C-alpha positions as CSV (number, residue, x, y, z in Angstrom):
1,M,-152.6,141.0,108.8
2,K,-155.2,140.8,111.3
3,T,-157.3,137.8,112.2
4,A,-161.3,138.5,112.6
5,R,-164.2,136.5,113.9
6,I,-167.3,137.3,112.5
7,I,-170.6,135.9,114.0
8,Y,-173.7,136.1,111.5
9,S,-177.2,136.1,112.2
10,N,-177.8,132.1,111.8
11,N,-175.0,131.6,114.4
12,D,-172.4,130.5,111.9
13,V,-168.8,131.8,113.1
14,I,-165.9,132.6,110.7
15,I,-162.5,133.3,111.4
16,T,-160.7,134.9,108.8
17,N,-157.2,136.8,108.2
18,I,-157.4,140.1,106.7
19,N,-155.5,143.1,106.0
20,G,-156.8,146.8,107.2
21,T,-156.8,148.5,110.1
22,E,-159.0,147.6,112.8
23,G,-161.7,150.5,111.6
24,S,-161.6,149.5,108.2
25,I,-162.3,145.8,109.0
26,K,-165.3,146.7,111.1
27,E,-166.5,149.0,108.6
28,Y,-166.4,146.1,106.2
29,Y,-168.0,143.6,108.5
30,K,-170.5,146.3,109.8
31,I,-173.3,145.0,111.9
32,G,-176.3,144.1,109.8
33,K,-174.5,144.0,106.7
34,V,-175.7,141.1,104.4
35,F,-173.1,138.4,103.3
36,N,-173.9,135.1,101.1
37,L,-172.4,132.3,103.0
38,G,-173.8,129.6,100.7
39,S,-171.3,127.6,98.4
40,V,-174.1,126.0,96.3
41,E,-177.3,127.7,97.2
42,D,-177.5,131.4,98.4
43,N,-177.5,131.5,102.1
44,M,-177.7,135.3,102.9
45,Q,-176.9,136.1,107.0
46,S,-176.4,139.6,108.3
47,V,-173.3,140.1,110.6
48,V,-174.2,140.3,114.4
49,S,-170.6,140.7,115.4
50,C,-167.0,141.3,114.3
51,E,-164.0,141.1,116.9
52,I,-160.4,141.5,116.2
53,L,-158.0,139.4,117.7
54,K,-155.7,141.3,120.4
55,T,-152.7,140.6,122.6
56,F,-153.5,141.1,126.4
57,K,-150.8,141.5,128.8
58,F,-151.9,140.5,132.2
59,S,-149.8,141.0,135.5
60,F,-151.1,139.4,138.5
61,V,-150.5,137.6,141.9
62,G,-151.2,133.9,141.5
63,R,-149.8,130.6,141.0
64,L,-149.7,127.7,138.7
65,I,-152.5,125.4,138.9
66,G,-151.4,122.7,141.1
67,S,-148.8,124.3,142.7
68,I,-148.7,124.3,146.7
69,G,-147.6,127.4,148.9
70,K,-147.3,130.9,148.0
71,S,-148.7,132.9,145.4
72,Y,-146.5,135.2,143.6
73,K,-146.2,138.0,141.0
74,C,-146.8,136.5,137.6
75,F,-146.9,138.2,134.0
76,K,-148.7,136.2,131.0
77,T,-149.5,137.6,127.4
78,I,-152.6,135.9,125.8
79,E,-154.2,136.2,122.6
80,A,-158.0,136.6,122.4
81,Y,-160.8,138.5,120.9
82,T,-162.3,139.8,124.1
83,C,-160.9,141.0,127.2
84,V,-163.3,138.3,129.2
85,E,-162.2,135.7,126.9
86,A,-158.7,136.4,127.4
87,E,-159.1,136.7,131.6
88,L,-160.9,133.3,131.3
89,K,-157.8,131.5,129.6
90,L,-155.7,133.0,132.5
91,Y,-157.6,130.3,134.7
92,D,-156.5,127.6,132.0
93,T,-153.1,127.7,133.8
94,H,-153.1,129.7,137.0
95,E,-155.5,130.0,140.2
96,H,-155.8,132.3,143.4
97,I,-155.4,135.0,140.9
98,T,-155.5,138.9,142.7
99,D,-154.4,142.2,141.8
100,L,-155.2,141.5,138.1
101,N,-153.9,144.2,135.8
102,I,-154.5,144.3,131.9
103,F,-152.7,146.0,129.1
104,V,-154.3,145.6,125.5
105,K,-152.5,146.4,122.1
106,A,-153.4,145.3,118.5
107,K,-152.2,142.2,117.1
108,V,-149.5,142.8,114.6
109,N,-148.4,140.3,112.2
């Protein structure tokens, strides 16, 4: 089971768990495909974006926010939909980040 974030043309965002490969999920939620998001009345919206939750592993030199002193080698694992989103989440807990290395693997549930 994978987690997908689907963004529609009216800016609605739906996060759903779905079985399949990343390719089959992206094919089902293909950009431009129209879905009915309405529950009482029809609300036809096309897909703008489909992102699959991934696991990003980082190694970097930095320190925890608020720490005083020397930076040190750190390792952190973050789940996010995009690399940029994952990197920004690093700054929730660490500061003075340098020598950043990123490793990506698809989420396996």
